[in-house]
Structures are given as C-alpha cells and as structure tokens.
DRENDO-1510 file (C-alpha; in Angstrom, 1 decimal, always signed):
<recs>
REC; n; res; u; v; w
REC; 1; MET; -28.9; +123.1; -72.5 .
REC; 2; ARG; -26.0; +125.4; -71.7 .
REC; 3; LEU; -22.7; +123.6; -71.6 .
REC; 4; SER; -19.5; +125.1; -70.0 .
REC; 5; ILE; -16.3; +123.9; -71.5 .
REC; 6; ARG; -12.6; +124.2; -70.4 .
REC; 7; HIS; -10.0; +122.7; -72.7 .
REC; 8; THR; -6.2; +123.0; -72.1 .
REC; 9; THR; -3.5; +121.5; -74.3 .
REC; 10; ARG; +0.1; +121.5; -73.1 .
REC; 11; TYR; +3.1; +120.8; -75.3 .
REC; 12; ARG; +6.5; +120.2; -73.8 .
REC; 13; PHE; +9.6; +120.1; -76.1 .
REC; 14; ALA; +12.8; +118.3; -75.5 .
REC; 15; THR; +14.9; +121.3; -76.7 .
REC; 16; PRO; +14.0; +125.0; -77.3 .
REC; 17; VAL; +11.9; +125.8; -80.4 .
REC; 18; ALA; +13.6; +127.7; -83.1 .
REC; 19; HIS; +10.4; +128.4; -85.0 .
REC; 20; GLY; +6.9; +126.9; -85.0 .
REC; 21; ILE; +3.4; +127.4; -86.4 .
REC; 22; GLN; +0.2; +125.8; -85.1 .
REC; 23; ARG; -3.2; +125.6; -86.8 .
REC; 24; LEU; -6.0; +125.5; -84.2 .
REC; 25; ARG; -9.5; +124.3; -84.8 .
REC; 26; LEU; -10.8; +124.8; -81.3 .
REC; 27; THR; -13.7; +127.3; -81.6 .
REC; 28; PRO; -17.2; +125.7; -81.9 .
REC; 29; LYS; -19.4; +126.4; -84.9 .
REC; 30; GLU; -22.7; +128.2; -85.0 .
REC; 31; THR; -25.0; +125.6; -86.5 .
REC; 32; GLN; -28.5; +124.4; -86.2 .
REC; 33; GLY; -29.2; +123.6; -82.5 .
REC; 34; GLN; -26.0; +125.2; -81.3 .
REC; 35; THR; -25.3; +128.8; -80.3 .
REC; 36; ILE; -22.0; +130.1; -79.0 .
REC; 37; VAL; -22.6; +132.3; -75.9 .
REC; 38; ASP; -19.0; +133.1; -75.4 .
REC; 39; TRP; -15.6; +131.6; -76.3 .
REC; 40; SER; -12.0; +132.7; -75.6 .
REC; 41; MET; -8.5; +131.3; -76.2 .
REC; 42; GLU; -5.3; +132.1; -74.3 .
REC; 43; PHE; -1.7; +131.2; -75.1 .
REC; 44; GLU; +1.5; +130.7; -73.2 .
REC; 45; GLY; +4.7; +130.4; -75.3 .
REC; 46; ALA; +2.8; +131.4; -78.5 .
REC; 47; HIS; +0.9; +134.3; -79.9 .
REC; 48; GLU; -2.0; +134.6; -82.4 .
REC; 49; GLN; -1.2; +135.5; -86.0 .
REC; 50; LEU; -4.6; +135.5; -87.7 .
REC; 51; THR; -8.0; +133.8; -87.8 .
REC; 52; TYR; -10.0; +132.6; -90.8 .
REC; 53; GLU; -12.7; +130.1; -92.0 .
REC; 54; ASP; -11.4; +127.2; -93.9 .
REC; 55; GLN; -13.1; +125.3; -96.8 .
REC; 56; ASN; -15.4; +123.5; -94.3 .
REC; 57; PHE; -16.4; +126.7; -92.5 .
REC; 58; ASN; -14.3; +125.7; -89.5 .
REC; 59; HIS; -13.0; +128.6; -87.4 .
REC; 60; VAL; -9.2; +128.4; -87.6 .
REC; 61; THR; -6.7; +130.3; -85.4 .
REC; 62; LEU; -3.1; +130.4; -86.6 .
REC; 63; VAL; -0.5; +130.9; -83.9 .
REC; 64; SER; +3.2; +131.3; -84.0 .
REC; 65; VAL; +5.3; +129.5; -81.3 .
REC; 66; ASP; +7.7; +131.9; -79.5 .
REC; 67; GLU; +11.4; +131.3; -80.3 .
REC; 68; GLY; +13.3; +129.5; -77.5 .
REC; 69; VAL; +10.4; +128.2; -75.6 .
REC; 70; THR; +10.2; +124.6; -74.3 .
REC; 71; GLU; +6.5; +124.6; -73.5 .
REC; 72; VAL; +3.3; +125.8; -75.2 .
REC; 73; VAL; +0.0; +126.0; -73.5 .
REC; 74; VAL; -3.3; +126.6; -75.3 .
REC; 75; SER; -6.3; +127.2; -73.1 .
REC; 76; CYS; -9.9; +127.5; -74.3 .
REC; 77; HIS; -13.0; +128.2; -72.3 .
REC; 78; GLY; -16.6; +129.2; -73.0 .
REC; 79; LYS; -20.3; +128.4; -73.0 .
REC; 80; VAL; -22.5; +126.9; -75.7 .
REC; 81; ASP; -26.3; +126.6; -75.8 .
REC; 82; THR; -27.5; +123.4; -77.4 .
REC; 83; GLN; -30.9; +122.0; -78.5 .
REC; 84; ASP; -32.1; +118.5; -79.5 .
REC; 85; HIS; -32.6; +118.1; -83.2 .
REC; 86; ALA; -32.0; +114.3; -83.2 .
REC; 87; GLY; -28.6; +114.8; -84.8 .
REC; 88; VAL; -30.0; +116.6; -87.8 .
REC; 89; ILE; -27.8; +119.5; -88.9 .
REC; 90; GLY; -29.7; +120.3; -92.1 .
REC; 91; GLN; -28.7; +121.3; -95.6 .
REC; 92; HIS; -25.2; +121.5; -96.9 .
REC; 93; ALA; -23.1; +124.6; -96.5 .
REC; 94; GLY; -19.5; +125.3; -97.0 .
REC; 95; HIS; -17.0; +126.0; -99.8 .
REC; 96; LEU; -16.7; +122.3; -100.8 .
REC; 97; PRO; -19.4; +120.8; -103.0 .
REC; 98; LEU; -21.5; +118.0; -101.6 .
REC; 99; TRP; -19.9; +115.5; -104.1 .
REC; 100; SER; -16.5; +116.0; -102.5 .
REC; 101; PHE; -17.7; +114.0; -99.5 .
REC; 102; LEU; -18.2; +111.0; -101.7 .
REC; 103; SER; -14.6; +110.4; -102.5 .
REC; 104; GLN; -12.3; +108.4; -100.2 .
REC; 105; THR; -9.2; +109.7; -98.5 .
REC; 106; PRO; -6.1; +107.8; -97.4 .
REC; 107; LEU; -7.6; +107.5; -93.9 .
REC; 108; THR; -11.0; +106.3; -95.1 .
REC; 109; ARG; -10.2; +104.2; -98.2 .
REC; 110; PRO; -11.9; +100.8; -97.6 .
REC; 111; GLY; -10.2; +97.4; -97.9 .
REC; 112; PRO; -11.4; +93.8; -97.6 .
REC; 113; LYS; -12.3; +94.2; -93.9 .
REC; 114; ILE; -14.5; +97.3; -94.3 .
REC; 115; LYS; -16.1; +95.7; -97.3 .
REC; 116; SER; -17.0; +92.7; -95.3 .
REC; 117; LEU; -18.6; +94.9; -92.6 .
REC; 118; ILE; -20.7; +96.6; -95.3 .
REC; 119; ALA; -22.0; +93.2; -96.4 .
REC; 120; LYS; -23.3; +92.6; -92.9 .
REC; 121; VAL; -25.5; +95.7; -92.8 .
REC; 122; GLU; -29.2; +95.1; -93.1 .
REC; 123; ARG; -31.3; +97.6; -95.2 .
REC; 124; SER; -33.9; +99.1; -92.8 .
REC; 125; GLU; -37.6; +99.4; -93.6 .
REC; 126; ASP; -37.4; +102.8; -91.9 .
REC; 127; GLY; -35.3; +104.2; -94.7 .
REC; 128; MET; -31.8; +105.5; -95.0 .
REC; 129; VAL; -31.4; +106.8; -91.4 .
REC; 130; GLY; -32.4; +103.3; -90.1 .
REC; 131; THR; -29.9; +101.7; -92.4 .
REC; 132; LEU; -27.1; +104.0; -91.3 .
REC; 133; HIS; -27.9; +103.2; -87.7 .
REC; 134; ASN; -27.6; +99.5; -88.6 .
REC; 135; LEU; -24.2; +100.3; -90.1 .
REC; 136; SER; -23.2; +102.0; -86.9 .
REC; 137; ASP; -24.2; +99.0; -84.9 .
REC; 138; VAL; -22.2; +96.6; -87.2 .
REC; 139; ILE; -19.1; +98.7; -86.7 .
REC; 140; ARG; -19.5; +98.9; -82.9 .
REC; 141; GLU; -20.1; +95.1; -82.7 .
REC; 142; ASN; -17.0; +94.3; -84.7 .
REC; 143; VAL; -14.6; +97.0; -83.7 .
REC; 144; THR; -14.2; +97.2; -79.9 .
REC; 145; TYR; -13.7; +100.6; -78.3 .
REC; 146; GLY; -10.2; +100.6; -76.7 .
REC; 147; THR; -7.2; +102.9; -76.5 .
REC; 148; GLY; -3.6; +102.1; -77.2 .
REC; 149; SER; -3.9; +100.1; -80.4 .
REC; 150; THR; -4.4; +103.0; -82.9 .
REC; 151; GLY; -3.1; +106.6; -83.4 .
REC; 152; VAL; -4.0; +109.7; -85.4 .
REC; 153; ALA; -2.3; +108.2; -88.6 .
REC; 154; THR; -4.3; +104.8; -88.3 .
REC; 155; THR; -6.6; +104.3; -91.3 .
REC; 156; GLY; -10.1; +103.0; -91.0 .
REC; 157; GLU; -9.2; +99.8; -92.7 .
REC; 158; GLU; -6.3; +99.2; -90.2 .
REC; 159; ALA; -8.6; +99.7; -87.2 .
REC; 160; ALA; -11.3; +97.5; -88.7 .
REC; 161; THR; -8.7; +94.7; -89.3 .
REC; 162; GLU; -7.3; +95.1; -85.8 .
REC; 163; GLY; -10.9; +94.9; -84.4 .
REC; 164; MET; -10.2; +97.7; -81.9 .
REC; 165; GLY; -10.1; +101.5; -82.0 .
REC; 166; VAL; -11.3; +104.8; -80.6 .
REC; 167; CYS; -14.0; +107.2; -81.7 .
REC; 168; GLN; -11.8; +108.6; -84.5 .
REC; 169; ASP; -11.4; +105.1; -85.9 .
REC; 170; HIS; -15.1; +104.3; -85.7 .
REC; 171; ALA; -15.9; +107.5; -87.5 .
REC; 172; HIS; -13.4; +106.7; -90.3 .
REC; 173; ILE; -14.8; +103.2; -90.8 .
REC; 174; PHE; -18.4; +104.6; -90.9 .
REC; 175; ILE; -17.4; +107.3; -93.4 .
REC; 176; ALA; -15.6; +104.7; -95.6 .
REC; 177; ALA; -18.6; +102.5; -95.6 .
REC; 178; ALA; -21.1; +105.2; -96.3 .
REC; 179; ARG; -19.1; +106.6; -99.2 .
REC; 180; SER; -18.9; +103.1; -100.6 .
REC; 181; LEU; -22.7; +103.1; -100.6 .
REC; 182; ASP; -22.7; +106.4; -102.5 .
REC; 183; ILE; -23.7; +108.4; -99.4 .
REC; 184; PRO; -21.8; +111.6; -98.7 .
REC; 185; ALA; -20.2; +111.4; -95.3 .
REC; 186; ARG; -17.9; +113.6; -93.2 .
REC; 187; TYR; -15.9; +113.6; -90.0 .
REC; 188; VAL; -16.8; +115.7; -86.9 .
REC; 189; SER; -14.6; +116.7; -84.0 .
REC; 190; GLY; -16.1; +118.2; -80.9 .
REC; 191; TYR; -17.0; +117.9; -77.2 .
REC; 192; LEU; -19.3; +115.5; -75.4 .
REC; 193; MET; -20.7; +116.0; -71.9 .
REC; 194; MET; -20.2; +112.6; -70.1 .
REC; 195; ASN; -22.9; +111.5; -67.7 .
REC; 196; ASP; -20.5; +110.0; -65.2 .
REC; 197; ARG; -17.7; +112.6; -65.0 .
REC; 198; ILE; -16.8; +116.2; -65.8 .
REC; 199; ASP; -13.0; +115.8; -66.4 .
REC; 200; GLN; -11.9; +114.0; -69.6 .
REC; 201; GLU; -8.6; +113.3; -71.3 .
REC; 202; ALA; -9.6; +113.9; -74.9 .
REC; 203; SER; -12.2; +115.6; -77.2 .
REC; 204; HIS; -14.7; +113.4; -79.0 .
REC; 205; ALA; -15.3; +112.5; -82.7 .
REC; 206; TRP; -18.3; +111.2; -84.7 .
REC; 207; ALA; -19.6; +111.2; -88.3 .
REC; 208; GLU; -22.3; +112.8; -90.3 .
REC; 209; ALA; -24.0; +111.4; -93.4 .
REC; 210; TYR; -26.1; +113.3; -96.0 .
REC; 211; VAL; -29.6; +112.0; -96.2 .
REC; 212; GLN; -32.0; +113.2; -98.9 .
REC; 213; GLY; -34.8; +115.2; -97.3 .
REC; 214; LEU; -33.0; +115.8; -94.0 .
REC; 215; GLY; -29.5; +117.0; -95.0 .
REC; 216; TRP; -26.6; +116.2; -92.7 .
REC; 217; VAL; -27.4; +113.7; -89.9 .
REC; 218; GLY; -25.0; +112.8; -87.1 .
REC; 219; PHE; -24.0; +109.3; -85.9 .
REC; 220; ASP; -21.9; +108.7; -82.9 .
REC; 221; ILE; -20.7; +105.2; -83.6 .
REC; 222; SER; -18.8; +104.7; -80.4 .
REC; 223; ASN; -22.0; +105.3; -78.3 .
REC; 224; GLY; -24.6; +104.0; -80.8 .
REC; 225; ILE; -26.7; +107.2; -80.9 .
REC; 226; SER; -27.3; +110.3; -82.9 .
REC; 227; PRO; -25.9; +113.4; -81.2 .
REC; 228; ASP; -28.1; +115.1; -78.6 .
REC; 229; PRO; -27.8; +118.3; -76.6 .
REC; 230; ARG; -24.7; +116.9; -74.8 .
REC; 231; TYR; -22.7; +117.3; -78.0 .
REC; 232; VAL; -20.9; +120.4; -79.3 .
REC; 233; ARG; -19.7; +120.5; -82.9 .
REC; 234; VAL; -16.3; +122.2; -83.4 .
REC; 235; ALA; -14.9; +121.2; -86.8 .
REC; 236; THR; -15.8; +119.0; -89.8 .
REC; 237; GLY; -14.0; +117.7; -92.8 .
REC; 238; ARG; -13.5; +114.8; -95.1 .
REC; 239; ASP; -11.5; +113.0; -92.4 .
REC; 240; TYR; -9.6; +113.6; -89.2 .
REC; 241; ARG; -6.9; +115.7; -90.9 .
REC; 242; ASP; -9.4; +118.3; -92.0 .
REC; 243; ALA; -10.9; +118.6; -88.5 .
REC; 244; ALA; -7.9; +118.0; -86.2 .
REC; 245; PRO; -8.0; +120.3; -83.1 .
REC; 246; ILE; -4.3; +121.2; -83.4 .
REC; 247; THR; -1.9; +120.6; -86.3 .
REC; 248; GLY; +1.4; +122.3; -87.1 .
REC; 249; ILE; +5.1; +122.1; -87.4 .
REC; 250; SER; +8.1; +123.2; -85.3 .
REC; 251; PHE; +11.8; +123.6; -86.2 .
REC; 252; GLY; +14.7; +122.9; -83.8 .
REC; 253; ALA; +12.6; +120.8; -81.4 .
REC; 254; VAL; +10.9; +117.5; -81.0 .
REC; 255; THR; +7.6; +117.2; -79.0 .
REC; 256; GLU; +8.5; +115.2; -75.8 .
REC; 257; ASP; +5.2; +115.3; -74.1 .
REC; 258; LEU; +1.6; +116.3; -74.9 .
REC; 259; THR; -1.2; +116.5; -72.3 .
REC; 260; VAL; -4.8; +117.4; -72.6 .
REC; 261; ASN; -7.2; +118.5; -69.8 .
REC; 262; LEU; -10.8; +118.8; -70.7 .
REC; 263; ALA; -13.9; +119.5; -68.6 .
REC; 264; VAL; -17.5; +119.7; -70.0 .
REC; 265; GLU; -20.4; +120.3; -67.7 .
REC; 266; GLN; -24.0; +121.6; -67.8 .
REC; 267; GLN; -24.4; +125.1; -66.4 .
REC; 268; MET; -27.4; +125.2; -64.2 .
REC; 269; GLU; -30.2; +127.8; -64.7 .
REC; 270; GLU; -29.3; +129.8; -61.6 .
REC; 271; GLN; -25.7; +130.1; -62.8 .
REC; 272; GLN; -26.9; +131.4; -66.2 .
REC; 273; GLN; -28.9; +134.2; -64.6 .
REC; 274; GLN; -25.9; +135.5; -62.5 .
</recs>
C-alpha cells in the first residue's frame, strides 16, 4: 500500500522569539514492511541546522528558530510504501542494547493501578503474543480513550488511575506492564490512515514488545490490533520523550498557540504510475 502524508505544525508565540532550537523527529524510518518513496520538510520562521540519527536510529532534524519571529511553521509531505507483516518488525537494531528497554522511566513507572491491571491479564495458550494481546485488551477495557484529561507529561500510572487517556497513555501503560513482566517494550510514534477520514488533528502512537523468536512486535492498544499496512513508523524510544515529533526550547517568548494539520490517505495505483 502506498500512503501519501501531509503534516503541518504551526507554532504561534505571544512575543517575538529571541532564540530557539527545535528537535524534529518527523521523517519515517526504513524498516521491515516500510519503504520511504520520498519525503521532504519545509520551514517558515526557522531554518535547518543539521540532521543525524539518534540512539534509537530515529531520523532527527535540528532547526534554529529565526530571531524576532512570532510564528513557526513546519511542513512535511511524502509517500511511504507499506506491507503487512502482522506487526512484526524483526530483530533488534539500534545503539541501545535490548536490556535498556526493560528499565522503567518516569513516564512508565508502574504504581498500584497498573499492577492491578497486570493481575487481570490471562496467560494465553497461544504463547507470548496472545498474552500481550490480552494485556492490550485489559488496558483498553479499563482506560477509556478520551481527550482532555491527560497531556504529554502525564504518566502511565496517572492515566490508569484516571481511567481515561489517549494513545500515548495506552502505550505507556502497556510498556510499564510489559517491562514489569520482564518483556522489553518501547514506544512508537507515527501515522495511521483512518478508514473514515483523511484529515486528522494529531499523529498516532502505539507500543512494541520484544518476543523471542519474532523480535519486535507492534500493539496498537487504542484500536486493539497489531499494526497493518495503514501504519507508518516514524520514531521509537523508551517512552514518549524519546520519540516526540517536536521538542525544543525558545528564549524570549512563550508558546501561545499550537495547531497540527495532518492528512494520511492511500495513493491509488493510477496515481503511482503518473
């Protein structure tokens, strides 16, 4: 499947920026079942400084915000070919050793609520993948998907206690539980083609767990499935902070408004041939 993606992020500042740096993880990865056909990024109110791969093999673009601007626009667009591997990414690669995905972070550290969810998970006769799907089901049944009650700094334990969260929170809870069961787990940020609409207000997030014999396997807790060809992996890490699409700092200004416009759609065969 060939997916066409357009992603625009617009920052508005209350006062002119004196100086600012932004770290962008917005370029998809080349991984099993995913090939980048083309990808480009454009900036208004900022300019590219350098690009590099971080410890998780994420493509990172570092940009400097132009002095005196009150608005920065980051626009990405491109095409990605995807295949169905039932969510299996394969063996571990990256600068971080596999064992580093067993230790908890401040965002994933489990408390009483997550531990109570773990206790509800039935061990599957189909093996570890089946058990992890059971874990995903328990999280989805006990933590309702809903916006407004959590933010980027919300921990998995806080979202589990609240009983409501978004895909980021579902992923953090899953990661916390998997690591508690001595299963390496990591966070994934990316894009998802929705069946009912093209335009979206945010990118997507899910989790991956390392299963012996298969390697990394994806679990979209919010939708109760393993990723299929509608998914595009962009960045991975131990939690959201390692894989956040945009992070950075600015001096002399406070962000007043942030808007995201995202469109993901399938490109038809006749379009590919043009």
